[in-house]
C-alpha positions in Angstrom: -0.1 -0.1 0.1 1.4 3.5 -1.0 1.8 6.3 1.6 1.8 9.8 1.0 2.8 12.9 2.7 1.1 15.6 2.2 2.8 19.5 2.4 2.0 23.0 2.2 3.8 26.0 1.0 2.9 29.9 1.2 4.6 32.0 -1.3 5.5 35.7 -1.0 3.6 38.1 -3.3 6.1 39.8 -5.8 5.1 41.9 -8.9 5.6 40.8 -12.5 8.7 42.5 -12.6 10.1 40.9 -9.5 9.2 37.7 -11.0 11.1 38.5 -14.3 14.1 39.5 -12.7 14.3 36.6 -10.4 13.7 34.0 -12.9 16.3 35.6 -15.4 19.0 35.4 -13.0 18.6 31.4 -13.5 18.4 31.1 -9.7 15.0 29.8 -9.1 15.7 27.0 -11.4 14.5 23.6 -9.3 13.4 25.4 -6.4 11.2 28.4 -5.0 13.1 29.0 -1.5 13.6 32.9 -2.3 10.0 33.1 -2.8 8.8 30.6 0.0 7.3 32.5 3.1 6.2 29.4 5.0 6.0 25.7 5.0 3.7 23.4 7.0 4.9 19.8 6.6 8.2 18.0 5.2 10.4 20.9 4.5 12.9 18.6 2.4 9.8 17.4 0.4 9.2 20.8 -0.9 12.5 21.7 -1.5 13.7 18.4 -2.9 13.7 14.9 -2.0 11.5 13.8 0.9 14.5 12.2 3.0 12.5 10.6 6.3 9.7 9.9 4.2 12.0 8.0 1.5 13.9 6.3 4.1 10.8 5.0 6.1 9.8 3.6 2.3 13.1 1.6 2.4 13.1 0.6 5.5 11.0 -2.8 5.3 13.1 -3.5 2.2 16.6 -3.6 4.5 18.2 -0.5 2.5 19.7 1.9 4.3 21.0 5.5 3.4 
């Protein structure tokens, strides 16, 4: 049976000029950290690989990090 985790992120307000500048810088590719105002749930699940949840899924298989 699959297990799912939920997480929420609230992004800060930004005008279109700020967003265009930020995207043009290349910084946000693959992440949204600069615009993330609040996270509820797994930080790693929002910002990258959900490490705890992945480790829990691997544990029954005997795999370790």
